[in-house]
PAZAPA-4460 file (N, C-alpha, C; in steps of 0.05 Angstrom, whole numbers, plus 32768, in hexadecimal, padded with zeros to 4 digits):
% residues 76
    n_x    n_y    n_z   ca_x   ca_y   ca_z    c_x    c_y    c_z   seq   type   mol
   8010   7FE4   7FFE   8004   7FFC   7FFA   8011   801B   7FFD     1      M     A
   800E   8030   7FEF   801D   8044   7FE9   801A   8058   800B     2      S     A
   8028   8066   8004   8026   807D   8022   8031   8096   8018     3      T     A
   8026   80A9   8023   802D   80C2   8019   802C   80D9   8036     4      F     A
   8042   80DF   8044   8043   80E2   8058   803B   8105   8056     5      P     A
   8046   8111   8047   8045   8129   8044   8032   8137   803B     6      D     A
   8019   8126   802A   8000   8131   801F   7FF1   813C   802F     7      Y     A
   7FE9   8154   802E   7FD7   8162   8047   7FC0   8169   803E     8      A     A
   7FBB   8165   801C   7F9C   8168   8013   7F8A   8159   8018     9      G     A
   7F71   815B   8009   7F58   814A   800E   7F5F   812A   8000    10      R     A
   7F52   811A   8013   7F53   80F7   800C   7F38   80F0   8004    11      I     A
   7F2D   80E7   7FEE   7F16   80DE   7FE7   7F1B   80BC   7FF3    12      T     A
   7F0B   80B6   7FFF   7F04   8099   8009   7EEA   808D   8005    13      L     A
   7EDF   807B   7FFB   7EC6   806F   7FF9   7ECC   8058   7FF6    14      K     A
   7EB2   8047   7FFA   7EAF   802E   7FFD   7EA5   802C   7FDC    15      R     A
   7EB3   800E   7FCC   7EA4   800B   7FB4   7E96   7FF4   7FB6    16      E     A
   7E83   7FF0   7FAE   7E6A   7FDF   7FB0   7E6E   7FC5   7F9D    17      R     A
   7E6F   7FAD   7FAA   7E75   7F97   7F99   7E5E   7F88   7F9C    18      L     A
   7E57   7F81   7F7F   7E3D   7F6D   7F7E   7E44   7F53   7F87    19      N     A
   7E35   7F41   7F8A   7E2F   7F2D   7F8E   7E4B   7F16   7F84    20      S     A
   7E51   7F1A   7F75   7E65   7F0E   7F62   7E80   7F19   7F69    21      G     A
   7E81   7F30   7F72   7E9C   7F38   7F80   7EA7   7F56   7F66    22      G     A
   7E92   7F5C   7F57   7E95   7F6A   7F40   7E91   7F8B   7F48    23      Y     A
   7E9C   7FA0   7F3F   7E99   7FB0   7F40   7E7F   7FC1   7F30    24      T     A
   7E79   7FD8   7F2D   7E62   7FDC   7F1F   7E6F   7FDF   7EFE    25      A     A
   7E86   7FE9   7F00   7E90   7FEB   7EE4   7EA3   7FCD   7EDB    26      D     A
   7EA0   7FB9   7EE4   7EA0   7FA0   7EDB   7EBE   7F9D   7EE7    27      G     A
   7ECC   7FA1   7EF9   7EEC   7F93   7F01   7EDE   7F83   7F17    28      T     A
   7EF3   7F6F   7F1B   7EEC   7F5A   7F2E   7F00   7F5B   7F44    29      Y     A
   7EF4   7F5E   7F60   7F08   7F5A   7F75   7F04   7F43   7F8C    30      F     A
   7EEF   7F38   7F85   7EE5   7F21   7F94   7ED7   7F2C   7FA9    31      G     A
   7ECE   7F10   7FBB   7EBF   7F17   7FD0   7ED0   7F16   7FE7    32      I     A
   7EC9   7F29   7FFE   7EDA   7F2C   8015   7ED0   7F3D   8027    33      G     A
   7EE7   7F4E   8034   7EE0   7F6B   8049   7ED9   7F7E   802E    34      A     A
   7ECC   7F8C   8039   7EC0   7FA5   8029   7ED7   7FB0   801D    35      P     A
   7ED3   7FBC   8005   7EF1   7FC3   7FEE   7EE6   7FEA   7FF9    36      L     A
   7EFA   7FF2   7FF6   7EFA   800E   7FF9   7F12   801D   7FE2    37      Y     A
   7F0E   8031   7FDB   7F19   803D   7FC5   7F2A   805C   7FD5    38      F     A
   7F40   805D   7FD3   7F49   807B   7FDD   7F5B   8083   7FC4    39      V     A
   7F5F   80A4   7FC6   7F69   80B8   7FB0   7F6A   80CE   7FBA    40      Q     A
   7F85   80D7   7FBB   7F86   80F8   7FC0   7F7B   8105   7FAC    41      D     A
   7F6C   8121   7FB9   7F5B   812B   7FAC   7F61   8136   7F8B    42      Y     A
   7F85   813F   7F8E   7F8F   814D   7F77   7F92   8136   7F64    43      D     A
   7F98   8118   7F6D   7FA0   810A   7F5F   7FBD   8103   7F4F    44      G     A
   7FCB   8117   7F68   7FE3   8117   7F5D   7FFA   80FE   7F6B    45      H     A
   7FF0   80F5   7F89   7FFB   80DE   7F91   7FF2   80C2   7F88    46      C     A
   7FD2   80BF   7F84   7FCB   80AB   7F7C   7FB8   80AD   7F65    47      L     A
   7FC8   80B1   7F4C   7FB9   80BB   7F35   7F98   80A7   7F2B    48      P     A
   7F9F   808D   7F34   7F84   8081   7F2A   7F7B   8071   7F4D    49      H     A
   7F84   807A   7F5F   7F7F   8077   7F7E   7F85   805A   7F80    50      G     A
   7F7C   804D   7F93   7F85   8035   7F9F   7F6F   802C   7FAE    51      E     A
   7F6F   800D   7FAB   7F58   7FF9   7FB3   7F5E   7FF2   7FD2    52      Y     A
   7F51   7FEB   7FE5   7F5C   7FDA   7FFB   7F46   7FD4   8009    53      F     A
   7F47   7FB8   801B   7F31   7FAE   8024   7F36   7FB7   8049    54      R     A
   7F1F   7FBF   8052   7F18   7FC1   8070   7F05   7FB5   8077    55      A     A
   7F01   7FB1   8093   7EEA   7FA8   80A1   7ED2   7FB6   80A2    56      Q     A
   7ECB   7FD1   809F   7EBA   7FE5   80A2   7ECF   8004   80A1    57      D     A
   7EB8   8017   809A   7EC2   8036   809A   7EDD   803C   80AF    58      R     A
   7EDA   8035   80C8   7EEA   803C   80D6   7F01   8034   80D1    59      E     A
   7F02   8019   80CD   7F22   8012   80C2   7F2C   801C   80AA    60      D     A
   7F1A   8021   8096   7F27   802A   807F   7F30   8046   807C    61      A     A
   7F1E   8055   809E   7F2B   8071   8099   7F4F   806C   80A5    62      V     A
   7F4B   805E   80BE   7F66   8054   80C3   7F76   8051   80AE    63      A     A
   7F76   803A   809A   7F83   8037   8083   7F8C   8057   8076    64      I     A
   7F76   805A   8070   7F79   8074   805C   7F91   808D   806F    65      A     A
   7F8D   8091   8085   7F9D   80A1   8099   7FB1   808F   809E    66      R     A
   7FBA   8078   809B   7FDC   8072   8093   7FE9   8072   807C    67      S     A
   7FD7   8079   8063   7FE6   807E   8050   7FE3   809E   8050    68      M     A
   7FD0   80AD   8055   7FD7   80C7   8050   7FD5   80D8   806F    69      F     A
   7FE6   80CF   8080   7FE4   80E5   809C   7FDD   80FE   809E    70      P     A
   7FE4   810C   808E   7FDE   812E   8090   7FC0   812F   8080    71      K     A
   7FBB   8121   8071   7FA4   811E   805E   7F8F   8125   806C    72      G     A
   7F7A   8135   805A   7F5D   8136   806A   7F4E   8129   805C    73      K     A
   7F3D   8111   806B   7F2B   8105   8059   7F0B   810D   805B    74      I     A
   7F05   810F   8043   7EEE   811C   8031   7ED9   8100   803D    75      R     A
   7EC7   8109   8043   7EA6   80FB   804E   7E9A   80F9   803B    76      K     A
***
């Protein structure tokens, strides 16, 4: 997982919905498991295409995003 300790801008964090087969709305396969989240810096300079990760819940996802962007401001 990437880390950006100096980025202090806004962070987008959202849960990515999967269908019963483990596919996103655009047809990308991630499989079944813990909820899938997407994180990206608002400017798209650190993670131009964002990064996906699994987390148990929103609180866990926020903690993971904070570990990636310790100075970032998570957009709700």
